[in-house]
C-alpha positions as CSV (number, residue, x, y, z in Angstrom):
1,X,102.0,160.2,65.0
2,X,105.5,161.9,64.8
3,X,104.0,165.6,65.2
4,X,101.7,163.8,68.0
5,X,104.8,162.6,69.9
6,X,106.3,166.0,69.3
7,X,103.8,168.1,71.1
8,X,103.5,164.9,74.1
9,X,107.4,165.7,74.0
10,X,107.2,169.9,74.4
11,X,104.6,169.0,77.4
12,X,106.4,166.4,79.0
13,X,110.3,169.3,78.5
14,X,108.0,171.5,80.4
15,X,107.7,169.2,83.4
16,X,110.5,168.5,83.5
17,X,111.9,172.2,84.0
18,X,110.1,172.0,86.9
19,X,111.4,168.9,88.5
20,X,115.5,169.8,87.2
21,X,114.3,173.9,89.3
22,X,112.6,172.4,92.6
23,X,114.5,168.9,93.4
24,X,117.6,169.7,93.6
25,X,116.3,172.5,96.3
26,X,114.5,169.9,98.3
27,X,110.9,171.4,97.0
28,X,107.4,169.8,95.9
29,X,106.9,169.3,92.1
30,X,103.4,169.4,92.6
31,X,103.1,172.7,94.3
32,X,102.7,176.1,94.7
33,X,102.0,176.5,91.6
34,X,104.7,177.8,88.9
35,X,105.6,181.4,89.4
36,X,107.9,184.0,88.0
37,X,111.3,184.0,89.7
38,X,111.4,187.7,90.8
39,X,107.9,189.1,91.3
40,X,106.5,185.6,92.0
41,X,103.5,186.2,89.9
42,X,101.7,183.3,89.7
43,X,101.6,181.9,85.9
44,X,97.9,181.1,84.2
45,X,97.5,178.3,82.2
46,X,98.3,180.3,79.1
47,X,101.5,181.7,80.2
48,X,102.8,177.5,80.9
49,X,102.1,176.3,77.3
50,X,105.1,174.8,76.2
51,X,107.3,176.8,73.6
52,X,104.3,179.3,72.0
53,X,103.5,181.2,75.3
54,X,107.4,182.3,75.4
55,X,107.0,183.3,72.1
56,X,103.5,185.2,72.7
57,X,105.1,186.8,76.2
58,X,108.3,187.9,73.9
59,X,110.8,185.8,76.5
60,X,109.3,188.5,79.2
61,X,107.3,188.0,82.8
62,X,103.7,189.4,82.0
63,X,104.1,190.6,85.6
64,X,107.3,192.8,85.8
65,X,109.1,192.7,82.6
66,X,111.8,190.6,83.5
67,X,113.5,188.4,81.3
68,X,112.4,185.3,80.6
69,X,115.7,181.9,80.6
70,X,115.8,181.0,77.3
71,X,116.1,177.5,78.8
72,X,112.5,176.7,79.8
73,X,111.2,176.9,75.7
74,X,115.3,175.0,74.8
75,X,114.3,172.3,77.5
76,X,110.3,171.4,76.2
77,X,111.6,172.4,72.6
78,X,114.7,169.7,72.6
79,X,112.5,167.2,74.2
80,X,109.9,167.3,71.3
81,X,112.3,166.4,69.1
82,X,114.1,164.4,70.4
83,X,110.6,162.1,71.7
84,X,109.6,163.0,67.8
85,X,113.4,162.0,66.6
86,X,113.3,158.5,68.8
87,X,110.4,156.1,66.8
88,X,112.2,157.6,63.1
89,X,115.5,156.2,64.4
90,X,114.9,153.0,66.3
91,X,111.1,151.8,64.8
92,X,107.8,152.1,66.9
93,X,109.5,149.0,69.3
94,X,109.3,148.2,72.9
95,X,112.8,149.7,73.2
96,X,111.2,153.0,72.2
97,X,109.6,153.1,76.0
98,X,113.3,153.1,77.2
99,X,114.8,155.5,74.9
100,X,111.6,157.6,76.2
101,X,112.8,157.0,79.2
102,X,116.8,157.9,78.9
103,X,115.6,161.7,77.4
104,X,113.6,162.1,80.1
105,X,116.9,161.7,82.3
106,X,118.5,163.6,80.4
107,X,116.3,166.4,80.2
108,X,115.8,166.4,84.0
109,X,120.1,166.8,83.9
110,X,120.2,169.1,81.4
111,X,118.3,171.6,83.5
112,X,119.4,171.3,86.6
113,X,123.1,170.8,85.5
114,X,122.7,173.8,83.6
115,X,121.4,175.9,86.8
116,X,122.8,174.4,89.7
117,X,125.6,172.3,88.2
118,X,124.3,169.3,90.3
119,X,123.1,165.2,89.7
120,X,120.1,165.1,92.1
121,X,120.9,161.7,93.5
122,X,116.8,161.7,93.9
123,X,116.3,162.0,90.6
124,X,119.1,159.0,89.6
125,X,117.6,156.7,92.0
126,X,113.8,157.1,90.8
127,X,115.0,156.3,87.0
128,X,118.0,153.7,88.5
129,X,114.0,152.0,89.7
130,X,112.3,152.5,86.2
131,X,115.4,151.3,84.0
132,X,115.9,148.4,86.0
133,X,112.1,147.4,85.3
134,X,112.6,147.9,81.7
135,X,115.4,145.8,81.2
136,X,114.0,143.3,83.5
137,X,111.1,143.6,80.9
138,X,113.1,144.4,77.6
139,X,116.7,142.6,78.3
140,X,119.6,143.6,76.6
141,X,121.3,141.1,74.4
142,X,123.0,139.0,76.3
143,X,121.0,140.2,79.4
144,X,123.7,140.2,81.3
145,X,125.4,143.6,79.5
146,X,123.4,145.7,81.6
147,X,124.7,144.5,85.1
148,X,128.5,144.7,83.3
149,X,128.0,147.9,81.6
150,X,126.7,149.2,85.3
151,X,130.0,148.4,87.0
152,X,132.2,149.3,84.4
153,X,130.6,152.9,84.3
154,X,131.1,153.2,87.9
155,X,134.6,151.7,88.3
156,X,136.2,154.2,85.0
157,X,134.5,157.2,86.1
158,X,134.8,156.7,90.1
159,X,138.8,156.2,88.9
160,X,139.0,159.4,86.8
161,X,137.3,160.8,89.6
162,X,139.9,160.0,91.4
163,X,143.2,160.0,89.8
164,X,141.9,164.0,88.8
165,X,140.9,164.8,92.5
166,X,137.3,166.0,92.1
167,X,137.6,166.9,88.6
168,X,134.6,164.5,88.2
169,X,132.1,164.6,90.5
170,X,130.0,162.3,92.3
171,X,127.0,162.5,90.0
172,X,129.0,161.9,86.9
173,X,130.0,158.5,89.0
174,X,126.2,157.4,89.6
175,X,125.3,158.7,86.0
176,X,127.7,156.7,84.4
177,X,126.8,153.1,86.3
178,X,122.8,154.2,85.3
179,X,123.8,154.8,81.6
180,X,125.9,151.6,81.7
181,X,122.8,149.5,82.8
182,X,120.8,150.4,80.2
183,X,122.8,150.5,77.0
184,X,125.3,147.7,77.9
185,X,129.3,147.8,77.9
186,X,130.3,149.1,74.9
187,X,128.2,151.6,74.1
188,X,128.9,153.0,77.6
189,X,132.2,152.7,76.8
190,X,131.6,155.3,73.0
191,X,128.9,157.4,75.4
192,X,132.3,158.5,78.1
193,X,134.4,159.5,74.5
194,X,131.2,161.0,73.3
195,X,130.7,162.9,76.1
196,X,134.2,163.8,76.9
197,X,135.2,164.6,73.2
198,X,131.9,167.1,73.0
199,X,132.4,168.5,76.4
200,X,136.3,169.5,74.7
201,X,134.9,170.7,71.8
202,X,132.7,173.3,73.3
203,X,135.8,174.1,76.3
204,X,138.1,174.9,73.5
205,X,135.6,176.8,71.9
206,X,134.1,178.7,74.9
207,X,137.9,179.9,75.9
208,X,138.1,181.0,72.9
209,X,135.4,183.4,72.4
210,X,135.7,184.4,76.3
211,X,132.7,182.9,77.0
212,X,134.4,181.2,80.5
213,X,137.6,181.8,82.3
214,X,140.8,179.8,82.3
215,X,139.8,176.7,85.2
216,X,136.5,177.7,85.5
217,X,133.7,175.3,86.4
218,X,131.3,173.9,83.4
219,X,128.4,171.8,83.8
220,X,129.4,168.2,82.2
221,X,125.9,166.8,82.2
222,X,124.7,168.4,79.0
223,X,128.0,166.7,77.3
224,X,126.9,163.3,79.0
225,X,123.8,163.3,77.6
226,X,124.2,164.6,74.1
227,X,127.4,161.5,74.3
228,X,125.4,159.1,75.7
229,X,122.4,159.9,72.9
230,X,124.3,159.8,70.3
231,X,126.3,156.7,70.8
232,X,122.4,155.2,72.2
233,X,121.0,155.9,68.7
234,X,123.9,155.6,66.5
235,X,126.6,153.3,68.3
236,X,126.5,150.8,66.3
237,X,127.0,152.2,62.8
238,X,130.2,154.3,64.2
239,X,131.6,151.2,65.6
240,X,131.2,149.7,62.9
241,X,132.5,152.3,60.6
242,X,136.0,152.3,62.9
243,X,136.2,149.1,62.6
244,X,136.1,149.3,58.8
245,X,138.4,151.8,59.2
246,X,140.7,150.1,61.0
247,X,140.5,147.0,59.5
248,X,141.2,149.2,55.7
249,X,144.4,149.5,56.7
């Protein structure tokens, strides 16, 4: 089942690449068929097999030989791994549907934020509707924790965006409202702390290795994804460890 879930995951990951690249530019996710962005060579079915086609083609377009972005296979592989890990971490329950939906949202955001540094409202609205349905069917305990988490996530990020005078994008503000609705108040706060931590560590390392320049903006979406998924899957254990550490003094 885990292997099958992985295969489903890399297949969905290929679709998430399409969504993340086309929606920010207002394009249809159905047509035209996928093509090389350099020479417009339309890709055949065997050039679209998730992960494996990239390896088979050695990361180059068969038509013009230009390099294919490694973000494509990375998204496919990461989606497959996360899809397969989810049932291992939380078990085969209905909450798994929520977990897979959350992973799907973050993989699309990962692609769009890396390429365009934008989190499309259309994506957030679509997933907000899906999460609303899922939390009505499989609510948090207590049920109002979703509403509290959504309100707190929106207001917290809105305050930071105001104080930082644009340092936090509007997409991040709306994304944390969605995150708060899905995971609740406590895990939303933890996801924000972890996202900020991961972003800061990456920023320091990137500056030290001269991968980015000072004051150069970097996409925050991937760190929100990493922080939130860490909080979602391991949040209870992390909070318990923190409380044990505090009470030990």
